[in-house]
N, C-alpha and C positions, 0 to 999 in steps of 0.2 A: 866431732860434730854430731849433734843429736838429730835423729830423723824428725822432720817437720810434721809428718802426719801423726806421730805418736806423742801425746802430751806427757809432760813430766808428772811424776806421781803426786807432787805437792802443789801443782798449779791450780787445781780447782778449789773453790771455797769450801766445798763439801769435805775435802780432805785436810784443809788447813785450819778449820775452826775459826776463821776470820782473823785471828791474831797469831797465826803461825803455829799453833799447837794442833797437831793432827788429831782428828776425831776418829778413833778406832772403835767401832761398834762392838767388835768381838771382845776387845779388851774391856770395854765398858760393861758388857754383859758379864764377863768373868768377875769383874770387881764389884758390881752392884746388884746382880740379879737376886741373890739370896735376900738381901735387905728389902728390895722392892717386893719380892714375893711375900715376905713376912708382913710388910705394910699392907699389901692387898688382902691377905688372909685375915688380918685383924679387922680391916674395914668391911669385908664382905662376908666373913664367916662361912666361906665356901671355898675349899681348896681348888676344886676344878675350875671354878669361875675365876679365881685369883690367878691360876696358871694361864688361862686364856687372856686375862688382862695383862699379865707380864709379857706375853707374846705381842700383844697389841702395843704396849709401851715401846718395845724395841723396834717394832715395825714403824711406828710414828717417828721415833727418834731417827731411824735410818732415812725415812723420807724427808725429815726436816733437818738433816745433818748440816746443810749449808747455812742454816739460821743459828746454829750454835755459836755463841760468843763466850770464850773462856774468860774474858774480862768482866762480863756481867754476872756469870754464875759458874760454879764448878759443874763438872759432868754429873755428879751425884745430885746436886740441887736441880739441875735442868731435867734429869730423868725423873726425879720425884714430882716435879711440877707436871710433867706429862702423865705420870701415874695417877696423880690426883684427878686429872681430867678424865682419864680412862675409867677410873673407879666410879666417878660421878656418873659417867655415861652408863656404866653397868648397873648401878643402883637405880637410875631412872628407867632403864629397860626392864629390870626385874620388877619394879613397881607397876609397870604396865601389864605384866604377864599375869594371867590368872593363876592362883595358887592351887596346885594339885597335890593332894595328900593321899596316903595309903588308907586302907580299911581301918587300921588301928587308930589313926587320927580321927576318922569319922566316928568311931565308937566313943571317943573321948568328948566329942562335941555333943551337946544336948540341944535339942530343938527348942528348949525353953519349956517351962511348965505351961502346958496348954490349960486354958480355963475349962474345967469340966462342963460348965454351962455352954461354952462355945461348941464343944464336941457334941453335946446333946442337941444343940440347934442344927448342927450339920446333919446329924442322924435324922432329925425331924424333917429337915429340908429334903433329904434323899427320900424319905418315906412319902413326901408329898408329890414326888415325880411319878410320872406314868411308869409302868414296868419296863417299857422299851428304853425310855430315857435313863432310868436308874441303871439298867443293864449296861448301857453304853458308858456311863460315867464310871461305874465300878470296874468294868473290864479294862477300860483304857487308862483311867487315872489312878486306880488303886492297885490293879493287878499288872499293869504295864503291858497289856496286850496291844498289838498294832491293829489298825483298821483292817489290814489285809488278813491277818489271822482270824479276826472275827468274821469277816466275809467268807473265808474258806470254811470255817466251822459251821456257819449258819446258812449260807447261801444268800444272805442279804448283801446287796451291793455296798462297796466301800463308801460311796457318796452318801448313802443312807445312814451309815454308821457315823460319818462325820457330821451330818446334819443333826442327828439325834444328840450327839455329844455337845454340839454347839448350843442347841436350844436348851438342853438340860443344864448346862453350866450357866447359861444366861438366867434361867428360872431359879437355879440354886443361889446365884449371886443376888438376884432380886429379893429372894426370901431372906437371906442373911443380912442384906442392907435395909430391909423393911419396905421395899418397893415391890413386893411379891407380884409375879406375873401369873395370871390365872390360866394362860394358854398352855402351860407345860403338861397338863393332864390330857389335853385333847390331841397331842401329836403323837 
């Protein structure tokens, strides 16, 4: 007589696969993991991401093991359908992420051929700014200095540097767009 508190091994649908065939995730992994990994690598072109997807496939399979029906599909077909969903999720997630490249990739990218006349207009626009405004734009936007660094070096408050940069950029934009603001010289 079997202990009533202890269920038999094949009593749950998760272990029977709905049609009497036991679903053994460990055996399924041994049988299909390499094919699934190859499928993921081909789809994603990233081995590490493919390995993460493979792990997710078997996690989802384990969680959904009670829905596996051997009459509807083989284990391999069922696992590949899960893999397609996981890979689609990974591709969507990767598309949402900003692309980060190394310095060598940045060197290969060109900013495009800048119109020499546009560069002259920018230089002319900077020349039209007051010295204080020009200093703020050049230091912050061309040399990459922070407002705090400028304040520490000159004794001028951070808020003043921010205001100068704001008004200088507004005047420069106005000049470049043809709606020149004449108050840039006075500040």
